[in-house]
Each structure stands twice: as C-alpha cells, then as structure tokens.
C-alpha positions as CSV (number, residue, x, y, z in Angstrom):
1,M,85.9,36.7,84.2
2,K,86.0,39.5,86.9
3,A,88.7,38.9,89.6
4,T,87.2,38.4,92.7
5,I,88.1,39.9,96.1
6,K,90.1,36.6,97.1
7,D,91.5,37.0,93.6
8,I,92.4,41.1,94.8
9,L,93.7,39.9,98.3
10,F,95.7,36.9,97.4
11,G,96.6,37.2,93.9
12,F,97.3,40.9,93.4
13,F,98.0,42.4,96.6
14,K,100.0,39.3,97.9
15,L,98.1,39.6,101.2
16,K,100.2,37.3,103.3
17,Q,103.6,38.8,102.4
18,S,102.0,42.5,102.9
19,L,100.9,41.6,106.0
20,L,104.1,40.4,107.2
21,A,105.5,43.7,106.7
22,V,102.4,45.8,107.9
23,W,102.6,43.5,110.9
24,I,106.4,44.1,111.8
25,G,105.6,47.6,111.4
26,I,102.9,47.3,114.4
27,L,105.3,45.6,116.4
28,A,108.0,48.2,116.0
29,F,105.5,51.0,117.0
30,L,104.2,48.9,120.1
31,A,107.9,48.4,121.0
32,A,108.7,52.3,121.0
33,S,105.4,52.7,122.7
34,G,106.5,50.6,125.6
35,L,102.9,48.8,125.0
36,K,101.3,51.9,126.0
37,P,100.3,53.0,122.8
38,N,98.3,56.4,121.6
39,L,95.1,54.0,120.1
40,Y,94.7,57.1,117.4
41,Y,98.3,57.1,116.5
42,L,98.3,53.5,116.2
43,F,95.4,53.2,113.9
44,L,96.6,55.7,111.7
45,T,100.0,53.9,111.5
46,I,98.2,50.7,110.7
47,L,95.8,52.7,107.9
48,S,99.1,54.1,106.5
49,L,101.2,51.1,106.4
50,T,98.6,48.8,105.1
51,F,97.6,51.5,102.3
52,T,101.4,52.2,101.3
53,V,102.5,48.4,101.2
54,F,99.4,47.4,99.3
55,G,99.4,49.7,97.0
56,S,103.3,49.6,96.6
57,T,102.8,45.8,95.8
58,G,99.7,46.5,93.4
59,L,102.0,48.7,91.2
60,N,104.5,46.0,91.6
61,M,102.0,43.5,89.8
62,V,100.8,45.9,87.3
63,L,104.3,46.2,86.0
64,D,105.5,42.7,86.5
65,A,102.2,41.0,84.9
66,D,104.3,40.4,81.6
67,I,106.9,38.4,83.9
68,D,104.1,37.1,85.9
69,S,102.4,35.3,83.0
70,L,105.4,33.6,81.6
71,M,106.1,31.5,85.2
72,P,103.7,28.7,86.7
73,R,103.6,29.8,90.2
74,T,102.5,33.5,89.2
75,S,100.5,33.1,85.9
76,W,97.3,32.7,87.6
77,R,97.4,36.1,89.4
78,P,94.7,38.4,88.2
79,I,96.2,40.4,85.6
80,P,98.0,37.6,83.9
81,S,95.0,35.6,83.8
82,G,92.8,38.2,82.7
83,K,90.8,38.9,85.6
84,L,91.9,42.1,86.1
85,G,92.9,44.6,83.6
86,R,96.4,46.8,84.2
87,L,94.7,50.4,83.9
88,E,92.2,49.4,86.9
89,G,95.2,47.5,89.0
90,A,96.9,50.6,88.5
91,L,94.3,53.4,89.6
92,L,93.5,51.3,92.6
93,S,96.8,50.9,93.6
94,L,97.7,54.2,93.2
95,S,94.7,55.5,95.3
96,L,95.8,53.1,98.4
97,L,99.5,54.5,98.0
98,V,98.1,58.4,97.9
99,A,96.0,57.6,100.7
100,G,98.6,55.9,103.0
101,L,101.4,58.7,102.5
102,V,98.6,61.2,103.5
103,I,98.0,59.5,106.3
104,G,101.3,58.7,107.6
105,A,102.0,62.8,106.9
106,L,99.3,63.2,109.7
107,V,101.4,61.0,112.1
108,N,104.7,62.8,111.3
109,E,107.0,63.3,108.6
110,W,109.0,60.3,109.5
111,V,105.9,57.9,108.6
112,F,105.4,59.4,105.6
113,I,109.4,59.6,104.5
114,A,109.6,55.8,105.1
115,G,106.0,55.0,103.1
116,L,107.7,57.2,100.2
117,L,111.2,55.6,100.5
118,G,109.6,52.3,100.2
119,F,107.5,53.0,97.4
120,I,110.7,54.8,95.3
121,L,113.0,51.5,96.4
122,F,110.4,49.2,95.5
123,V,108.7,50.4,92.4
124,P,110.8,53.0,90.5
125,L,114.0,52.0,91.2
126,Y,113.7,47.8,91.5
127,T,110.7,47.1,89.4
128,L,110.9,49.5,86.6
129,F,115.2,50.0,86.5
130,L,117.0,47.4,88.3
131,K,114.8,43.7,88.1
132,R,115.2,43.4,84.8
133,K,119.1,44.3,84.5
134,T,121.1,43.4,87.4
135,P,121.1,40.1,90.2
136,W,121.8,42.6,92.7
137,S,118.4,44.4,92.4
138,T,117.0,42.4,95.4
139,L,119.4,44.5,97.5
140,I,117.4,47.6,96.8
141,C,113.9,45.7,96.8
142,G,115.1,44.0,100.4
143,F,115.3,47.5,102.0
144,A,111.8,48.6,100.9
145,G,110.6,45.7,102.9
146,G,112.5,47.6,106.1
147,M,110.7,51.0,105.5
148,P,107.3,49.5,107.3
149,A,109.3,48.6,110.6
150,L,111.5,52.1,110.4
151,G,107.7,53.6,110.0
152,G,106.4,52.1,113.0
153,W,109.5,53.0,115.1
154,T,109.1,56.5,114.0
155,A,105.8,57.1,114.2
156,V,106.5,56.8,118.4
157,T,109.7,58.5,118.5
158,G,109.6,61.2,115.8
159,S,113.1,60.0,114.7
160,P,114.7,56.7,113.4
161,G,117.9,56.6,116.0
162,I,120.0,53.8,115.9
163,E,117.1,51.3,117.3
164,G,115.0,52.3,114.0
165,V,118.3,52.1,111.8
166,L,118.7,48.4,113.4
167,L,115.2,47.7,112.8
168,L,115.3,49.0,108.9
169,L,118.7,47.0,108.3
170,L,117.1,43.7,109.9
171,A,114.0,43.6,108.0
172,G,116.6,44.7,104.9
173,F,118.7,42.0,104.9
174,W,116.4,39.4,106.3
175,S,114.5,40.2,103.0
176,N,117.5,38.8,101.1
177,L,117.8,36.0,102.8
178,H,114.6,35.7,101.9
179,I,114.4,36.4,98.5
180,W,117.5,34.6,97.5
181,S,116.6,31.4,99.0
182,L,113.3,31.3,97.7
183,A,114.9,32.2,94.1
184,T,116.9,29.4,94.2
185,Y,113.9,27.0,94.9
186,Y,112.1,28.8,92.0
187,A,115.1,29.1,89.8
188,E,113.6,27.7,86.7
189,D,110.9,30.1,86.8
190,Y,112.8,32.7,86.8
191,R,114.8,31.2,83.7
192,K,111.8,31.2,81.6
193,A,110.9,34.6,82.1
194,N,114.4,36.0,81.9
195,V,114.6,37.7,85.3
196,P,118.7,38.0,85.8
197,M,117.7,36.5,89.9
198,L,121.3,35.7,91.4
199,P,120.7,31.9,91.2
200,V,119.7,32.4,87.6
201,V,123.1,34.3,86.7
202,K,125.8,33.1,88.6
203,G,124.0,29.3,89.4
204,E,121.9,27.8,92.3
205,K,124.6,27.6,94.6
206,T,125.7,31.2,94.2
207,G,122.3,31.6,95.3
208,L,122.6,29.7,98.2
209,V,126.0,31.5,99.2
210,G,123.9,34.8,99.2
211,A,121.4,33.9,101.3
212,L,123.9,32.2,103.6
213,T,125.9,35.4,103.6
214,M,122.4,37.1,104.3
215,G,121.6,35.3,107.1
216,V,125.0,35.8,108.9
217,I,124.5,39.2,108.9
218,V,121.0,39.2,110.1
219,G,122.2,36.8,113.2
220,I,125.0,39.9,114.0
221,L,122.0,42.6,113.7
222,T,120.0,40.2,116.2
223,Y,122.9,40.3,118.5
224,A,123.0,44.0,117.9
225,L,119.1,44.2,118.9
226,W,120.0,42.5,121.9
227,A,123.1,44.4,123.0
228,V,121.0,47.9,122.7
229,G,118.3,46.5,125.0
230,L,115.7,46.1,122.1
231,I,115.0,42.4,122.6
232,G,115.9,40.5,126.1
233,L,118.0,37.2,126.4
234,I,115.3,34.8,126.1
235,G,113.9,36.9,123.1
236,F,117.3,36.8,121.6
237,L,118.0,32.9,122.1
238,L,114.3,32.6,121.0
239,S,114.9,34.5,117.6
240,I,118.3,33.2,117.2
241,L,117.4,29.1,116.8
242,P,115.1,29.3,113.8
243,L,117.9,31.9,112.2
244,L,120.6,28.9,112.7
245,V,117.9,26.2,111.5
246,S,117.5,28.2,108.4
247,L,121.3,28.5,107.9
248,F,122.0,24.7,108.7
249,Y,119.8,24.0,106.0
250,I,121.6,26.3,103.8
251,V,124.7,24.5,104.7
252,R,123.4,21.2,103.9
253,G,122.4,22.2,100.6
254,L,125.3,23.7,99.7
255,T,127.3,20.4,100.9
256,T,124.9,18.3,98.8
257,G,124.3,19.7,96.2
258,D,120.7,19.6,96.5
259,Y,120.1,23.3,96.1
260,K,116.3,23.1,95.5
261,T,115.0,20.9,98.4
262,W,117.4,22.9,101.1
263,S,116.8,26.1,99.6
264,Y,112.8,26.0,100.4
265,K,113.2,24.5,104.0
266,A,115.8,27.6,104.7
267,F,113.1,30.1,103.3
268,K,110.4,28.7,105.4
269,M,112.4,28.5,108.3
270,A,113.7,32.2,107.8
271,S,109.8,33.3,107.8
272,I,109.4,31.6,111.0
273,Y,112.5,33.8,112.3
274,M,111.1,36.8,111.1
275,A,108.1,36.3,113.1
276,V,109.6,35.8,116.0
277,V,112.4,38.2,116.7
278,F,110.0,41.3,115.8
279,L,107.3,39.6,118.4
280,A,110.3,39.4,120.9
281,L,110.7,43.3,120.8
282,I,107.4,43.6,123.0
283,L,107.9,40.3,125.2
284,K,111.2,41.7,126.5
C-alpha cells in the first residue's frame, strides 16, 4: 500500500504542527515589517520556512520510525505502517530542506542561519543523539521550534536584535510547556517505546512540574514582549489569559493527582496561547 498525499502531509510532515511553526514565522515577519511587507521577500520567506520545517520534520520521522512503530498513537504514520519507505522519505525531506536553505540564503544570511540551526538542533542533536539518552533533550528540541520566529523576524530586520531573541526564547520555552504537558498525557506510550521523556524517567508529577516551570518562564517572556513594545496592553492581556488557564490546569493536575486529564487540558490551552500571542504582534 502506497502513502496518499494525506498520509504524507498529516502523518509524515505533521501538517498541523509544522504549519504552526511556519505561521509564527510569518507573523514575526509581518510584525517586523510594520504590516507593510515587501511581498517578494515575504513569499521567499514563506517558502524557506515551509521547506525547512517540512524537511526537518520529515527527517525526524525517518529516524524515529522504529520508535513510532511501538507507540499506538504513532504506529499509523506512513513509514511504520509500511506505506512509505525510509529512503523515499529521506530523499523527499532532504530535497525540501536543501531547497529551503537555499531560498533562505536569497533573503539574507540570518534566514539561512535560522533554518540551518533549526535543522541541526532538531535532527542531528535532538533526534539522533539526545532523544534516546536524556529526559532533557526536549530543551534542545524546543529551541529548534523557535527558529522560524527568528527567521521571520530577521528576514525583515537583517539581524536578531532584542526583539528577535525574545521571540526565539518565547517559542523555545513554550515548546517545552507544550511537549512536557503532552508527554505527561502520553507517558505510557513513551514507556512502551523506551523513550526517556521527563514524565517517564522522573514520573508524571515531575513532568507537570517541568511544564509549570516552562509556563512561568513563558509568562515572564510575554511580559517582556509588552515591555519592549512588541505587543500592546490588550494583546498582552489576551495572550496571558490562556496561559494562566493552562497553568491553572497544571496546578489542578498536581494537586488532584489526576495528571493525565489535566495535562491534556493544559496542552490544549497552551496551544491557544501560542496562536494568540503571535497574532498580538501584528494587532498592537
């Protein structure tokens, strides 16, 4: 059985997650341009972000196929299910990655650097070396997820500046809130695959404590966005609300001992926060 386009997009390139990464990069670009974008460079930046994110994600899927085959929630993906060969997936992903980096270099060196760093952090460092060895590997993975924000910002400004660094840090720490709350919910899956995620190695309670810590840092960084003028007061208040709800859910999980139920609620609300806070960049 061959993989369909739907299989490739949703099961191999993880379309929803990948588009979120691209989306925050686009919003960072629009914020940096003051909503008066150079459409040519916006188009190139979108292509670069899309290809590098999809290419890196696909290579992660190729390398993690053995793990995915052991977990019920991922065994349906194209490579574990036998719909797509590893070599095919690797060639497709590598082609996209290279194309994305080349296009990024046409914008400026910082877009290229952000794309390259995102790949290095996510694939060689996280997927190949750290994911199967340490529960702290997601810290590296998280900052790979922040590179599209940096790429979108620097595509306009030509250098990171304090604003670009704040966006990178925000997305990076948020990614760990996202990962650890979801990993707490799916801790049993990770145990089956022998993946040393924080809730597996240290327990679900520690997984939520880690998510809570990341959430507090994200809150501080959200305030910093307002302090430097990246978002307005209304944007700050609208952004902080879903974050506070997410943190409330985590605290509920810690106090009730029902880690699984409340970790998933926290994960969903944290996703809403990310959509709102980057939208606030262009609505201030």
